[in-house]
C-alpha positions as CSV (number, residue, x, y, z in Angstrom):
1,M,31.7,5.8,94.1
2,S,32.6,6.8,97.5
3,V,30.3,8.1,100.1
4,N,31.8,10.2,103.5
5,V,30.1,8.7,106.3
6,G,31.5,11.2,108.8
7,K,29.4,14.0,106.6
8,I,26.8,12.4,106.4
9,N,26.5,11.6,110.4
10,K,27.2,15.4,111.0
11,A,24.5,16.2,108.3
12,M,21.6,14.3,110.0
13,N,22.7,15.3,113.4
14,Y,22.0,19.0,112.0
15,F,18.4,18.0,111.6
16,A,17.9,16.5,114.8
17,T,18.9,19.6,116.8
18,H,17.5,22.5,114.7
19,T,14.6,23.5,113.6
20,I,12.7,25.3,110.4
21,E,10.1,28.0,111.5
22,I,8.0,29.9,108.8
23,G,5.5,33.0,108.4
24,I,6.2,36.4,109.8
25,L,8.9,37.4,110.7
26,G,9.0,41.3,110.6
27,E,10.4,43.6,113.5
28,G,7.3,44.7,114.3
29,D,7.3,47.3,111.9
30,S,4.3,49.5,111.8
31,M,2.4,49.1,108.8
32,G,1.4,53.1,108.2
33,E,-1.9,53.0,109.8
34,Q,-3.9,55.3,112.3
35,K,-3.8,53.0,114.9
36,E,-0.2,51.7,114.6
37,M,-0.8,48.3,113.3
38,T,2.2,45.3,113.2
39,V,2.5,44.0,110.3
40,L,2.4,40.4,113.2
41,E,-0.7,41.5,113.4
42,Y,-2.3,42.0,110.2
43,G,-0.8,38.7,108.6
44,S,-2.8,36.5,111.2
45,Y,-6.4,39.1,111.0
46,L,-5.9,37.7,107.3
47,E,-4.9,34.3,107.8
48,F,-8.0,34.1,111.0
49,G,-10.0,36.8,111.1
50,S,-10.0,39.9,113.2
51,P,-12.0,40.4,116.3
52,G,-15.7,41.4,115.4
53,G,-14.5,40.4,111.8
54,K,-14.1,43.2,110.1
55,I,-11.1,41.4,108.3
56,K,-12.3,37.9,107.0
57,P,-10.3,35.3,107.6
58,R,-8.6,34.0,104.3
59,G,-6.1,31.8,104.9
60,Y,-3.1,32.4,102.7
61,F,-0.5,30.3,104.8
62,R,-2.8,27.1,105.5
63,R,-3.6,27.4,101.8
64,A,-0.6,27.0,100.7
65,I,0.7,24.3,102.9
66,E,-2.3,22.4,102.6
67,E,-2.2,22.9,98.4
68,N,1.2,22.0,98.2
69,K,1.8,18.4,100.6
70,S,2.5,16.9,97.9
71,S,5.4,18.9,96.5
72,I,6.7,19.8,99.7
73,T,6.8,16.0,100.7
74,L,9.2,15.2,97.3
75,F,10.7,18.4,97.3
76,V,12.4,17.3,101.2
77,Q,13.0,14.1,100.0
78,G,14.9,14.9,97.0
79,V,16.6,17.3,99.6
80,L,17.0,14.2,101.8
81,N,18.5,12.3,99.1
82,Q,21.0,14.9,98.9
83,V,22.1,14.8,101.9
84,L,22.9,11.5,102.2
85,A,25.0,11.3,98.6
86,G,26.9,14.3,100.4
87,N,25.5,16.8,98.1
88,L,24.1,18.6,100.9
89,D,25.2,19.8,104.4
90,G,22.1,19.9,107.0
91,R,22.3,24.0,107.1
92,L,22.3,24.3,103.6
93,A,19.7,21.3,103.3
94,S,17.4,23.2,105.8
95,M,17.8,26.9,104.2
96,Q,16.6,24.9,101.2
97,V,13.8,23.3,102.5
98,G,12.9,27.0,104.7
99,E,13.1,28.9,100.8
100,Y,11.0,27.1,99.2
101,I,8.5,26.8,102.0
102,R,8.7,30.6,101.9
103,G,8.0,30.9,98.0
104,L,5.0,29.2,98.3
105,V,3.2,31.2,101.0
106,V,4.6,34.0,99.7
107,Q,3.2,32.5,95.9
108,A,-0.4,31.7,97.5
109,I,-0.3,35.7,98.9
110,A,0.4,36.8,95.3
111,D,-2.5,35.2,94.0
112,A,-4.8,35.5,96.7
113,S,-7.1,37.8,94.5
114,N,-8.0,34.5,92.0
115,W,-8.9,32.3,95.0
116,A,-9.5,34.9,98.5
117,I,-12.9,36.5,99.6
118,K,-13.1,39.5,97.8
119,N,-12.3,42.7,100.3
120,D,-16.0,44.9,100.8
121,S,-17.0,47.6,98.3
122,D,-15.5,50.3,100.9
123,Y,-12.8,48.8,101.2
124,E,-11.7,48.9,97.6
125,K,-12.2,52.3,96.8
126,W,-10.6,53.1,99.7
127,K,-7.4,51.3,98.6
128,A,-8.1,52.4,95.0
129,N,-7.7,56.1,96.0
130,K,-4.9,55.5,98.3
131,Y,-2.9,52.6,96.7
132,P,-3.9,52.8,92.9
133,N,-1.4,50.6,91.9
134,R,-2.9,47.8,94.5
135,A,-6.3,47.8,93.8
136,G,-8.0,45.0,92.5
137,Q,-5.2,43.2,94.3
138,T,-6.4,41.2,97.7
139,L,-4.1,40.4,100.9
140,I,-1.7,43.4,99.2
141,L,-1.2,46.6,100.4
142,E,1.9,48.2,100.4
143,G,3.4,44.3,100.3
144,Y,4.5,44.1,104.1
145,L,3.1,41.0,104.0
146,I,5.3,39.2,101.6
147,K,8.4,41.2,103.0
148,S,7.5,39.5,106.6
149,I,6.8,36.0,105.1
150,R,10.2,34.4,106.3
151,Y,11.8,31.5,108.3
152,K,14.4,31.1,110.0
153,I,16.5,28.1,111.5
154,K,16.8,27.6,115.2
155,K,19.2,25.1,117.9
156,G,17.2,25.3,121.0
157,G,15.9,28.6,121.6
158,A,18.5,30.1,119.7
159,T,18.0,31.9,116.2
160,V,21.1,30.7,114.2
161,Y,20.1,31.9,110.6
162,K,16.9,34.4,109.7
163,S,16.1,34.6,106.1
164,D,17.1,37.7,104.8
165,W,13.3,39.1,102.1
166,N,15.1,41.4,100.3
167,K,17.7,38.6,99.5
168,V,16.7,36.1,97.2
169,G,17.6,32.7,98.7
170,G,18.3,34.1,102.1
């Protein structure tokens, strides 16, 4: 079995010159609230809590990373092994890592009803009335938060790739 050292060096150089950012990468769309709250504001309040404590911190992003450190490490090691075997280039490897971690964060949001601080009863009543299909779901109102969890690959300050939430795998 021969190994293409040039291909591997190119992939490793990609890792040295690019970063993967994962988070709320929406375009600042309003969530339809009276105050025009952006998805970024909403997601930040859900992660850290809102000023005045109306929205309690639920730490969905931190939870996804903390609870999955071992699996993330194993996944990244597997991807790097594929790069070193010459089976993946740096861009595809970065995309796989970004999509994997994005999926963990989305799963934490989807499972929040099992672990997160429950909403207060007044909010639950309002939510059940306005969004009956979302009653009892924590962190999920109309799906804006999940749709905004994306990843991007950057080189320097420029984005060279940004995942698209409505297409599986980016």
